[in-house]
Each structure stands twice: as structure tokens, then as C-alpha cells.
N, CA, C and O of each residue as an XYZ file, in Angstrom:
692
protein
N      24.323     22.716     92.277
C      25.634     22.728     91.647
C      25.659     21.810     90.432
O      26.493     21.978     89.542
N      24.749     20.840     90.390
C      24.692     19.944     89.249
C      24.374     20.682     87.968
O      24.841     20.297     86.896
N      23.586     21.737     88.066
C      23.241     22.535     86.891
C      24.499     23.191     86.325
O      24.675     23.267     85.109
N      25.352     23.655     87.198
C      26.562     24.357     86.769
C      27.577     23.381     86.185
O      28.088     23.602     85.087
N      27.866     22.323     86.898
C      28.931     21.420     86.479
C      28.473     20.352     85.487
O      29.223     19.434     85.155
N      27.243     20.486     85.025
C      26.774     19.655     83.926
C      27.377     20.163     82.615
O      27.518     19.408     81.653
N      27.723     21.422     82.591
C      28.309     22.048     81.408
C      29.833     21.927     81.457
O      30.447     22.311     82.453
N      30.443     21.406     80.408
C      31.898     21.211     80.400
C      32.702     22.498     80.574
O      33.799     22.460     81.131
N      32.184     23.634     80.111
C      32.940     24.879     80.217
C      33.210     25.264     81.667
O      34.262     25.825     81.975
N      32.268     24.968     82.558
C      32.463     25.299     83.972
C      33.397     24.311     84.656
O      34.113     24.677     85.588
N      33.395     23.082     84.207
C      34.362     22.101     84.728
C      35.772     22.514     84.317
O      36.704     22.447     85.119
N      35.923     22.939     83.067
C      37.229     23.385     82.576
C      37.681     24.634     83.325
O      38.854     24.756     83.679
N      36.756     25.562     83.567
C      37.083     26.770     84.329
C      37.557     26.414     85.739
O      38.585     26.916     86.196
N      36.809     25.550     86.425
C      37.181     25.154     87.792
C      38.540     24.452     87.792
O      39.380     24.728     88.649
N      38.758     23.551     86.842
C      40.036     22.828     86.771
C      41.186     23.792     86.479
O      42.274     23.646     87.037
N      40.953     24.766     85.617
C      41.989     25.755     85.320
C      42.357     26.587     86.533
O      43.534     26.848     86.785
N      41.345     27.002     87.285
C      41.600     27.783     88.502
C      42.375     26.946     89.514
O      43.320     27.434     90.134
N      41.977     25.694     89.681
C      42.675     24.798     90.610
C      44.137     24.657     90.199
O      45.035     24.758     91.035
N      44.374     24.423     88.907
C      45.746     24.265     88.409
C      46.571     25.526     88.659
O      47.699     25.446     89.145
N      46.009     26.691     88.326
C      46.748     27.953     88.497
C      47.059     28.206     89.971
O      48.169     28.621     90.304
N      46.093     27.963     90.853
C      46.329     28.200     92.279
C      47.360     27.234     92.862
O      48.196     27.635     93.672
N      47.306     25.976     92.458
C      48.317     25.018     92.934
C      49.696     25.359     92.388
O      50.698     25.250     93.095
N      49.740     25.768     91.135
C      51.008     26.170     90.539
C      51.572     27.385     91.276
O      52.765     27.434     91.578
N      50.719     28.358     91.563
C      51.158     29.553     92.296
C      51.622     29.197     93.703
O      52.617     29.738     94.185
N      50.906     28.292     94.360
C      51.305     27.882     95.717
C      52.652     27.174     95.692
O      53.449     27.322     96.618
N      52.909     26.412     94.648
C      54.182     25.683     94.560
C      55.351     26.622     94.289
O      56.451     26.395     94.792
N      55.133     27.670     93.505
C      56.232     28.538     93.095
C      56.308     29.851     93.861
O      57.256     30.614     93.674
N      55.340     30.129     94.712
C      55.320     31.414     95.414
C      56.586     31.631     96.247
O      57.098     32.747     96.331
N      57.073     30.579     96.847
C      58.265     30.709     97.694
C      59.556     30.719     96.895
O      60.621     31.017     97.437
N      59.470     30.394     95.604
C      60.665     30.286     94.777
C      60.600     31.208     93.567
O      61.057     30.842     92.484
N      60.042     32.389     93.739
C      59.882     33.303     92.616
C      61.234     33.709     92.036
O      61.383     33.783     90.817
N      62.217     33.972     92.889
C      63.529     34.390     92.378
C      64.176     33.258     91.580
O      64.795     33.513     90.547
N      64.045     32.022     92.038
C      64.584     30.891     91.275
C      63.851     30.747     89.951
O      64.474     30.495     88.919
N      62.528     30.905     89.972
C      61.728     30.794     88.755
C      62.140     31.871     87.750
O      62.292     31.589     86.561
N      62.319     33.104     88.228
C      62.748     34.178     87.347
C      64.124     33.891     86.762
O      64.345     34.098     85.569
N      65.055     33.413     87.596
C      66.399     33.073     87.123
C      66.331     31.969     86.072
O      66.999     32.044     85.041
N      65.538     30.966     86.334
C      65.412     29.842     85.407
C      64.880     30.289     84.050
O      65.417     29.911     83.009
N      63.820     31.098     84.068
C      63.196     31.504     82.812
C      64.015     32.523     82.030
O      63.986     32.536     80.800
N      64.742     33.370     82.742
C      65.486     34.427     82.056
C      66.919     34.038     81.700
O      67.567     34.744     80.928
N      67.415     32.959     82.231
C      68.804     32.578     81.997
C      68.969     31.798     80.688
O      68.234     30.842     80.438
N      69.920     32.200     79.865
C      70.180     31.443     78.638
C      70.994     30.160     78.898
O      71.215     29.365     77.985
N      71.431     29.972     80.142
C      72.232     28.794     80.481
C      71.426     27.500     80.426
O      71.992     26.418     80.267
N      70.111     27.612     80.556
C      69.275     26.420     80.590
C      68.546     26.253     79.263
O      68.032     27.214     78.691
N      68.514     25.029     78.795
C      67.784     24.742     77.555
C      66.282     24.721     77.835
O      65.853     24.662     78.987
N      65.506     24.770     76.778
C      64.052     24.711     76.921
C      63.634     23.389     77.551
O      62.683     23.341     78.331
N      64.340     22.323     77.216
C      64.021     21.005     77.783
C      64.255     21.000     79.291
O      63.457     20.432     80.036
N      65.336     21.623     79.745
C      65.628     21.689     81.174
C      64.570     22.519     81.896
O      64.125     22.155     82.984
N      64.173     23.626     81.295
C      63.143     24.476     81.896
C      61.830     23.717     82.031
O      61.155     23.822     83.055
N      61.467     22.958     81.015
C      60.232     22.168     81.078
C      60.336     21.074     82.131
O      59.356     20.759     82.806
N      61.524     20.496     82.272
C      61.732     19.448     83.286
C      61.469     19.998     84.682
O      60.875     19.319     85.519
N      61.912     21.226     84.932
C      61.683     21.842     86.238
C      60.188     22.021     86.474
O      59.698     21.782     87.578
N      59.467     22.440     85.447
C      58.027     22.634     85.592
C      57.294     21.317     85.788
O      56.237     21.288     86.419
N      57.837     20.226     85.257
C      57.226     18.919     85.481
C      57.217     18.554     86.963
O      56.333     17.835     87.430
N      58.196     19.050     87.685
C      58.338     18.721     89.101
C      57.633     19.723     90.012
O      57.796     19.674     91.231
N      56.862     20.617     89.436
C      56.192     21.659     90.218
C      55.354     21.082     91.348
O      55.494     21.494     92.500
N      54.488     20.136     91.030
C      53.569     19.630     92.041
C      54.263     18.677     93.009
O      53.836     18.540     94.156
N      55.321     18.022     92.563
C      56.126     17.241     93.497
C      56.808     18.187     94.480
O      56.932     17.873     95.664
N      57.250     19.346     93.988
C      57.853     20.369     94.844
C      56.861     20.824     95.912
O      57.229     21.000     97.073
N      55.613     21.012     95.518
C      54.580     21.422     96.475
C      54.398     20.354     97.548
O      54.308     20.673     98.734
N      54.343     19.104     97.142
C      54.123     18.014     98.098
C      55.332     17.783     99.001
O      55.173     17.470    100.181
N      56.526     17.932     98.461
C      57.735     17.630     99.234
C      58.148     18.758    100.177
O      58.778     18.500    101.203
N      57.807     19.989     99.848
C      58.246     21.132    100.646
C      57.157     21.692    101.544
O      57.222     22.852    101.952
N      56.161     20.881    101.852
C      55.031     21.333    102.649
C      54.682     20.256    103.670
O      54.830     19.062    103.405
N      54.225     20.684    104.823
C      53.762     19.714    105.815
C      52.463     19.078    105.316
O      51.764     19.675    104.497
N      52.132     17.892    105.790
C      50.879     17.264    105.345
C      49.637     18.119    105.609
O      48.730     18.164    104.778
N      49.588     18.795    106.756
C      48.448     19.656    107.060
C      48.332     20.785    106.046
O      47.252     21.034    105.511
N      49.431     21.460    105.784
C      49.409     22.571    104.827
C      49.086     22.087    103.416
O      48.396     22.783    102.671
N      49.565     20.927    103.046
C      49.264     20.383    101.720
C      47.765     20.140    101.572
O      47.170     20.481    100.550
N      47.158     19.545    102.602
C      45.707     19.298    102.570
C      44.954     20.629    102.502
O      43.984     20.757    101.755
N      45.401     21.619    103.281
C      44.737     22.922    103.275
C      44.874     23.627    101.934
O      43.912     24.222    101.448
N      46.046     23.567    101.336
C      46.253     24.201    100.029
C      45.408     23.508     98.968
O      44.786     24.168     98.135
N      45.386     22.174     98.997
C      44.562     21.430     98.035
C      43.082     21.756     98.212
O      42.364     21.960     97.233
N      42.629     21.805     99.469
C      41.222     22.121     99.737
C      40.889     23.544     99.300
O      39.844     23.778     98.693
N      41.767     24.491     99.602
C      41.517     25.885     99.218
C      41.478     26.026     97.699
O      40.624     26.737     97.169
N      42.382     25.365     97.000
C      42.397     25.449     95.533
C      41.149     24.809     94.935
O      40.539     25.365     94.022
N      40.773     23.650     95.445
C      39.577     22.961     94.941
C      38.327     23.804     95.174
O      37.517     23.991     94.265
N      38.176     24.305     96.382
C      36.998     25.116     96.700
C      36.996     26.439     95.935
O      35.936     26.915     95.528
N      38.162     27.032     95.736
C      38.232     28.278     94.971
C      37.844     28.034     93.516
O      37.182     28.876     92.908
N      38.241     26.908     92.952
C      37.847     26.578     91.585
C      36.346     26.393     91.468
O      35.718     26.907     90.543
N      35.779     25.662     92.403
C      34.318     25.468     92.421
C      33.617     26.805     92.609
O      32.643     27.106     91.920
N      34.115     27.602     93.540
C      33.519     28.899     93.843
C      33.537     29.818     92.626
O      32.532     30.462     92.326
N      34.658     29.888     91.926
C      34.736     30.777     90.780
C      33.821     30.314     89.651
O      33.199     31.142     88.985
N      33.730     29.011     89.429
C      32.823     28.501     88.398
C      31.367     28.837     88.751
O      30.592     29.243     87.885
N      31.004     28.666     90.022
C      29.654     29.028     90.454
C      29.406     30.529     90.300
O      28.330     30.944     89.868
N      30.395     31.329     90.651
C      30.249     32.776     90.566
C      30.067     33.221     89.111
O      29.215     34.062     88.822
N      30.855     32.665     88.206
C      30.725     33.022     86.790
C      29.346     32.606     86.272
O      28.692     33.362     85.553
N      28.914     31.407     86.638
C      27.584     30.950     86.229
C      26.504     31.891     86.766
O      25.600     32.301     86.036
N      26.612     32.220     88.032
C      25.620     33.098     88.661
C      25.600     34.482     88.014
O      24.533     35.024     87.729
N      26.780     35.046     87.785
C      26.843     36.377     87.187
C      26.283     36.365     85.769
O      25.616     37.312     85.351
N      26.551     35.307     85.042
C      25.976     35.204     83.696
C      24.464     35.062     83.765
O      23.742     35.574     82.910
N      23.996     34.365     84.783
C      22.557     34.137     84.927
C      21.836     35.395     85.391
O      20.766     35.724     84.878
N      22.397     36.079     86.331
C      21.712     37.210     86.959
C      22.249     38.577     86.569
O      21.509     39.560     86.589
N      23.513     38.652     86.219
C      24.162     39.932     85.907
C      24.013     40.951     87.029
O      23.854     42.147     86.784
N      24.067     40.463     88.256
C      24.009     41.352     89.418
C      25.017     40.853     90.435
O      25.161     39.645     90.625
N      25.710     41.761     91.085
C      26.726     41.397     92.063
C      26.232     41.808     93.442
O      25.811     42.947     93.649
N      26.287     40.871     94.382
C      25.831     41.158     95.736
C      26.847     40.704     96.758
O      28.056     40.818     96.557
N      26.333     40.189     97.854
C      27.204     39.728     98.950
C      28.085     38.569     98.518
O      29.177     38.396     99.059
N      27.636     37.769     97.553
C      28.377     36.584     97.144
C      29.769     36.944     96.627
O      30.741     36.246     96.912
N      29.862     38.042     95.861
C      31.152     38.452     95.334
C      32.091     38.843     96.469
O      33.276     38.511     96.430
N      31.579     39.544     97.477
C      32.402     39.929     98.620
C      32.898     38.728     99.394
O      34.058     38.692     99.803
N      32.031     37.735     99.603
C      32.448     36.536    100.318
C      33.458     35.743     99.502
O      34.405     35.191    100.063
N      33.273     35.679     98.187
C      34.212     34.966     97.328
C      35.592     35.607     97.383
O      36.594     34.928     97.605
N      35.634     36.918     97.178
C      36.913     37.626     97.194
C      37.549     37.562     98.575
O      38.760     37.373     98.693
N      36.749     37.717     99.613
C      37.275     37.656    100.979
C      37.879     36.302    101.294
O      38.945     36.223    101.905
N      37.213     35.242    100.886
C      37.732     33.893    101.133
C      39.035     33.645    100.409
O      39.951     33.045    100.971
N      39.133     34.097     99.169
C      40.365     33.906     98.409
C      41.522     34.700     99.018
O      42.648     34.208     99.096
N      41.238     35.922     99.447
C      42.299     36.756    100.020
C      42.768     36.204    101.357
O      43.970     36.104    101.602
N      41.831     35.845    102.219
C      42.206     35.334    103.544
C      42.940     34.005    103.422
O      43.900     33.772    104.156
N      42.517     33.126    102.516
C      43.211     31.849    102.376
C      44.609     32.055    101.802
O      45.514     31.273    102.094
N      44.797     33.093    100.993
C      46.130     33.380    100.463
C      47.080     33.842    101.554
O      48.294     33.690    101.414
N      46.554     34.405    102.644
C      47.422     34.824    103.748
C      48.152     33.640    104.373
O      49.230     33.813    104.942
N      47.587     32.451    104.278
C      48.185     31.290    104.918
C      49.142     30.512    104.037
O      49.715     29.524    104.497
N      49.341     30.917    102.781
C      50.236     30.180    101.889
C      51.668     30.465    102.293
O      52.067     31.625    102.400
N      52.421     29.445    102.513
C      53.817     29.577    102.908
C      54.298     28.268    103.493
O      53.659     27.231    103.310
N      55.408     28.304    104.188
C      55.919     27.080    104.792
C      56.274     27.352    106.254
O      56.274     28.499    106.703
N      56.570     26.296    106.975
C      56.844     26.442    108.398
C      58.140     27.210    108.651
O      58.256     27.899    109.664
N      59.115     27.103    107.748
C      60.390     27.758    107.993
C      60.363     29.249    107.659
O      60.968     30.053    108.368
N      59.662     29.624    106.577
C      59.670     31.044    106.207
C      58.348     31.731    106.507
O      58.258     32.954    106.404
N      57.323     30.976    106.875
C      56.044     31.560    107.226
C      55.222     31.907    106.008
O      55.559     31.554    104.878
N      54.151     32.596    106.265
C      53.240     32.991    105.200
C      53.883     34.078    104.350
O      54.332     35.095    104.879
N      53.929     33.873    103.055
C      54.578     34.813    102.151
C      53.848     36.146    102.128
O      54.473     37.200    102.250
N      52.541     36.107    101.973
C      51.774     37.344    101.868
C      51.739     38.098    103.197
O      51.901     39.318    103.218
N      51.528     37.384    104.302
C      51.485     38.050    105.602
C      52.840     38.670    105.931
O      52.903     39.773    106.474
N      53.921     37.967    105.608
C      55.251     38.507    105.872
C      55.497     39.770    105.051
O      56.141     40.703    105.531
N      54.999     39.809    103.836
C      55.198     41.005    103.018
C      54.353     42.164    103.526
O      54.743     43.323    103.377
N      53.202     41.870    104.124
C      52.351     42.935    104.664
C      52.909     43.491    105.970
O      52.887     44.701    106.195
N      53.406     42.612    106.822
C      53.872     43.047    108.144
C      55.367     43.316    108.201
O      55.843     43.891    109.180
N      56.105     42.927    107.201
C      57.552     42.947    107.280
C      57.991     41.556    107.701
O      57.286     40.877    108.447
N      59.146     41.134    107.228
C      59.533     39.730    107.432
C      59.637     39.357    108.901
O      59.085     38.335    109.309
N      60.339     40.166    109.722
C      60.515     39.764    111.125
C      59.229     39.814    111.911
O      58.961     38.935    112.730
N      58.419     40.853    111.665
C      57.139     40.950    112.378
C      56.200     39.841    111.924
O      55.477     39.262    112.734
N      56.214     39.548    110.626
C      55.369     38.466    110.107
C      55.783     37.116    110.657
O      54.929     36.312    111.030
N      57.088     36.853    110.712
C      57.583     35.588    111.249
C      57.251     35.461    112.734
O      56.876     34.385    113.199
N      57.388     36.558    113.476
C      57.066     36.536    114.907
C      55.571     36.313    115.124
O      55.175     35.549    116.005
N      54.746     36.979    114.324
C      53.293     36.810    114.458
C      52.886     35.378    114.130
O      52.044     34.799    114.818
N      53.475     34.806    113.091
C      53.140     33.432    112.706
C      53.652     32.421    113.733
O      52.996     31.412    113.992
N      54.805     32.686    114.310
C      55.353     31.772    115.311
C      54.471     31.725    116.553
O      54.421     30.708    117.246
N      53.781     32.821    116.833
C      52.908     32.880    118.005
C      51.611     32.095    117.788
O      50.951     31.713    118.755
N      51.251     31.858    116.556
C      50.020     31.118    116.264
C      50.250     29.617    116.432
O      51.343     29.132    116.143
N      49.252     28.879    116.889
C      49.450     27.452    117.136
C      49.756     26.633    115.880
O      50.455     25.623    115.966
N      49.248     27.046    114.719
C      49.498     26.288    113.488
C      50.349     27.077    112.499
O      50.318     26.794    111.301
N      51.107     28.060    112.977
C      52.047     28.864    112.208
C      51.446     29.437    110.919
O      52.095     29.403    109.873
N      50.241     29.951    110.980
C      49.636     30.626    109.840
C      48.605     29.814    109.087
O      47.898     30.350    108.234
N      48.509     28.527    109.388
C      47.495     27.705    108.722
C      46.094     28.167    109.103
O      45.123     27.840    108.421
N      45.989     28.920    110.182
C      44.692     29.457    110.606
C      44.087     30.352    109.529
O      42.870     30.373    109.348
N      44.934     31.090    108.816
C      44.435     31.962    107.756
C      43.848     31.147    106.611
O      42.817     31.506    106.043
N      44.512     30.057    106.283
C      43.991     29.196    105.219
C      42.676     28.570    105.652
O      41.745     28.474    104.853
N      42.587     28.142    106.915
C      41.330     27.586    107.418
C      40.208     28.627    107.379
O      39.081     28.313    106.997
N      40.514     29.853    107.770
C      39.504     30.915    107.726
C      39.081     31.190    106.285
O      37.900     31.397    106.005
N      40.034     31.191    105.393
C      39.721     31.390    103.977
C      38.859     30.271    103.419
O      37.925     30.518    102.658
N      39.174     29.045    103.798
C      38.365     27.904    103.365
C      36.940     28.048    103.890
O      35.977     27.767    103.177
N      36.813     28.487    105.135
C      35.480     28.713    105.699
C      34.703     29.769    104.926
O      33.518     29.589    104.647
N      35.362     30.869    104.579
C      34.705     31.927    103.807
C      34.323     31.442    102.409
O      33.251     31.777    101.904
N      35.190     30.662    101.792
C      34.881     30.127    100.463
C      33.691     29.179    100.550
O      32.824     29.199     99.676
N      33.636     28.348    101.591
C      32.491     27.450    101.763
C      31.198     28.230    101.942
O      30.171     27.864    101.372
N      31.234     29.301    102.727
C      30.050     30.151    102.901
C      29.640     30.730    101.553
O      28.455     30.757    101.221
N      30.606     31.188    100.784
C      30.316     31.743     99.472
C      29.700     30.700     98.546
O      28.761     31.006     97.812
N      30.219     29.470     98.571
C      29.680     28.396     97.733
C      28.225     28.120     98.101
O      27.374     27.972     97.224
N      27.944     28.053     99.403
C      26.566     27.800     99.850
C      25.650     28.946     99.404
O      24.553     28.701     98.902
N      26.097     30.195     99.585
C      25.287     31.345     99.180
C      25.043     31.348     97.678
O      23.925     31.603     97.228
N      26.081     31.067     96.904
C      25.927     31.041     95.447
C      25.019     29.909     94.999
O      24.190     30.092     94.107
N      25.169     28.730     95.615
C      24.315     27.592     95.248
C      22.853     27.909     95.522
O      21.986     27.559     94.721
N      22.565     28.570     96.650
C      21.187     28.969     96.955
C      20.673     29.976     95.930
O      19.534     29.877     95.472
N      21.511     30.940     95.574
C      21.100     31.956     94.601
C      20.887     31.348     93.212
O      19.969     31.747     92.496
N      21.713     30.407     92.839
C      21.569     29.763     91.532
C      20.267     28.974     91.463
O      19.618     28.935     90.418
N      19.888     28.351     92.559
C      18.666     27.557     92.585
C      17.398     28.403     92.688
O      16.303     27.909     92.420
N      17.537     29.679     93.075
C      16.374     30.572     93.137
C      15.906     30.893     91.725
O      16.731     31.049     90.824
N      14.599     30.993     91.517
C      14.127     31.394     90.187
C      14.436     32.857     89.916
O      14.584     33.653     90.844
N      14.533     33.207     88.630
C      14.825     34.585     88.262
C      13.676     35.536     88.601
O      13.900     36.718     88.864
N      12.452     35.020     88.593
C      11.295     35.849     88.923
C      10.513     35.157     90.024
O      10.610     33.944     90.205
N       9.753     35.927     90.740
C       8.944     35.383     91.812
C       7.739     34.647     91.213
O       6.976     35.232     90.443
N       7.569     33.382     91.560
C       6.473     32.565     91.041
C       5.429     32.423     92.143
O       5.752     32.003     93.255
N       4.162     32.775     91.839
C       3.105     32.673     92.841
C       2.147     31.594     92.506
O       1.189     31.367     93.246
């Protein structure tokens, strides 16, 4: 991984992905408020920017400590994973199991994004709100299991990509 993150472009890519995922996690539950804020002429540009300044405080204040740690870990690992994947694809220009594990980890970890009161946003939309809420209530960590599974898949993908990056392009005898 040192080969990849020695280059500033991959650090910037990973940081950008982390920022976008944390921003999405903070605003996913408040999309209607965000739309109202951005589309309403009642608020000045300064007020709109002030709300965005509090985005990450909103994430920390409206989430349990366990979910906050899981969201931070998933975002960090997804940023690292995407930077490794881009490096690998540029190096090899071939897509294999690594892409499937990367996409699978991101999708499964997204199933767990939500809060204890409303449950997982994505799972509720897939199952319907009442069925999703009932399914999440039956789980011991109210949906955090999906984020843990996603983190596990992302870690597997990172390990697979790191091994592939360290492999030589041609067989050396």
C-alpha cells in the first residue's frame, strides 16, 4: 500500500471518497430538509453554508457511538479501497474478483447506514418501511450488522488488491 499512497493523487482520491461518504451518511436521513434548504429562497447563501458547516457535527450528534465508529471505519476503508482499486486498474487494466468484492463491500455496508429510531435507510426502502423497521428491530444491533459485514468485505477487498498490486506484471523465473 506504500506504493499507492506515496503518490499524492491517491491520497487526495481516498480523502475525497471519505469526505463524500461521510457527507452522504450525515445527510441521508435528512434529504427532504436538504432539498428544502437548497431550493428555498428564504435562506441566504450564508445560512445555507452555515448548515453545511454543521454536517459532521450532525453525524456525530445524531448517531450512537457504535454506529459512528462503524460509519467512520466504513468510509475510511472505502476510501483506501477505491484508491487501491484505481491504482490496480491503471496498473493492470483488468477487472477480476477484486472489483466484485469492492462493490459488494460498499453495497452491504450501505445497508447499515441509518439510525436507531428510523433504522437503515436503504434496507427500509428495499423492504418497505414497516417490514424494514421490523427486520432491523429483530437484529441485536439494529442493522449495524450490515455495516460490519460491509467492513469485512471491504477489508477482504483491500487485502486482495494489496496482494495483486505487489505481484509483478509478468512471471519472473
